[in-house]
N, C-alpha and C positions, 0 to 999 in steps of 0.2 A: 504493501500498500504506500502511496505516496500523498505527504501531506502540502496543501500551498496553505502557504499564509502572504499574504498582501497587505501591504503597508499603505495605505492613503489618506489625502485630508479627506475624499467622497467616497465613505462608505457604503451608501445607500446607493451608490450608482451599480454596484455588482448584485443588488435583488433581482432583476432581471437575467442577465447573461450567465449569470451560477446557476439559475432555477430551469434551463433547459437542455434539451440534446445530451450529448454523452457526459457532459460535465455531470448533470443531473444525475442521470443513469449509474454512473461512476461514483457519487456518492452515495445514493439510495442501493448498491450493493454493496458497500464498505469497502469500495477501493480505491478511491480517494478520496480525501479531505478538502475540504475549505475553508479557510479561517480569513475572517477580513477585520481588518485592525487597522482603528481609527489614527491617524498618527499624533492627531492633536490631545491624544489620551497619554502621551509621553513628555507632554510639555509642563515646566514645573511654574510657570507667569502666569497671575489670572487671566489674562488675555489669552493663552494655551495659543501662545506664539509661533510659528514653524517656519516663517521665513523672515529674510531682512535683506537689507538692500548689497550690491556687490561691492565687494571692496575697489577700487581704481576707477567706480563711478561705472556709470552707463545706466541701459532702463534696465525696467524689469525689477524682481525680486529673485531670492537664491534660497531654496529650503537649506534649513539649518541644521549643520552635523549632530548635535546633541540627541534630541528627538528620537532622529533615524537610527544614529547607535542605539539609544538607551530601548527604543523597541525593538531592535535584531534582538539584543542581549536579551532581553523579557519573553520574547516569544523562539530563541529557537530553543530547538527542542534534542535534533539531529547534531551531534560533534561536528559530520560531513556534511551540514546543510549547505547547500547551494544557495547564495545570497547573489538574488540578480537586479541589477540597476534598468531600466529602461529607462533611455536618453536617443533623443536625435543623433547624438554622439558615437555611440556606441557600434561595436561589429554587427553587423546584420545578421539577424534571428535566422535561419533557415530549417530544413529537417535534419538536417545531421545533428546540429545544437540541440533541436527538440529530443532526437534518440540520445545523445548526451544525457540532457537531462532527467530524462526518465527513469533512469539509473539511480536516481539520488532519494534519500529516504525522505527528505524533506527540501522542496525550494521556499526560500523568501522573497517577494518579488516585493521590491522596493517601485513605485509609480512616482516618476517626475513631474514636473510642475512650473509653473511661471520661466523663468529662463536657464533654469537647472537646477541642479543638485552641488552642493559645495566637495569640493573634489576630493575631499580627505576620506569622504565616506565610499567613493570609488577606488581609491587608494588603499586605503587599509580595513575598508567594512566587505565590498562587494568580493563575491568570485568572479562575475562577468557583467558586461555592461552592453547591454543589446538594442538594437534597434530594428522595428520592421518593417520597415526599408528607408528610402530615399525622401522622405516629404516630411513633413510635420501637423501633426495634431495638435486639440488644446492641453493631451494631458497623456499619463503612462496608463489611464485607469485601461482607455481602449486597447492599448498596447497589453497590457496584462490579459487579457479576456484573449486575445490573439493565443500570448504561448501557452498558457495553461489549456486551452482546449489542443493546441498541437502535441503537447505533453502526456496529454492525460490519455489520449489516443494510441498510445506507447502500451499501456498498462495492459497488461492482458486479463480481458475479459471485459474490458470497458465498451471496445467496438463489436457489437452481434458478430460482425463474418471480418474476424482476423487478416485470413489469407486478402480481403480488400486494400488492405493497409502498404502490404507491397507492390500492389499495384497502383498505389496515389502518383499525381508527378513527384518527380524528387524524391522517390522512394528509397532509392539507390543510394547511399551516401558517400560509398566507397567507388560508385562506378568512376570512370576517368570522365566521360562526358554524361551529364542529366542531361534530362525531356520531360517535358513535360506531360500530361497524359493523354493518351489516342483518343479521337470523338468517339463519341458513346451516341448509339441512334435507339429509339424505343418505336413500337406500333404508335400510329399506323406506319406500315412499310412506305406507304405514298401519300404526301400530305401538299397538297396543293400543287400538285405535280411533281416535287422533288420527293425524289425516290431514297432510298436507302442503300449503299453499297450494297451489289446484289452477292459479294463474296460473304457479308454476314449472316445471311441465311440460306449458302447455300451448305452446311452443315457439314463442312471442310474442314475441320478445327487444324489442320495445320497452315492451311491456306487463310483463315482469319487470324492467327496469331501471325505471319506475315505481314498480313494487312496491315493490324494492328502496330508492329513494328514501325512499318514503312510512315503511316501516317504518325505516328508520333514524331519519327523525324521530320517530316513535312511542316506541322504543326509548330514544332519547336523553332525549326529554320525561319517562320513566319515572323514568332511571336517573342520568341525569345533567342534570339540569335547567339545571344550571352552567351550561354549554358554550355556552344560546343565549342568543344577544346580542338583545335586546327592546328 
């Protein structure tokens, strides 16, 4: 079982995302635990201050180190717990990272906000600084849902058909060339004049396998050419 501990200034945000899909299924099955912690509860001043102006000047506010350190030290249960800071400046979160994190007993996720987090948290407390993509969202809460969902899929028993994980896009982190998943089709075989590739309804399993491999390559070349090693 994996325990996910999310540290945030907006704990109410997670009432929706964590109550649906595989995260809910994993919780109800006792395969994962999700615990959400309000960072303001780890402050000591009467105003529950979690941020301050950046040294050196500049716009925005920075999350202070004290409440984050106090929060992590209070909720850490496993000696080898992963402490993940979600930040636009982090390395790219991918399928291989999700698989790596799934081996941990406990994952503590710190949601960034404002202009960022005091660097001492990243240097001396975090085990990883991750970004879900090359774009900016309003806070780490959105990214935290992505990370928890992606990691939870690797917990045995959480996904109903575990074999499907192996066929997902980016599912082989050891491969020299990653590809997106092949296109999918379902009934009806003809819709508004557009037909399903005949090979998919031929019953010829080897031909289907070869088609899917070729189609995955073509789709990767079209949508994600950056994934292909040349």
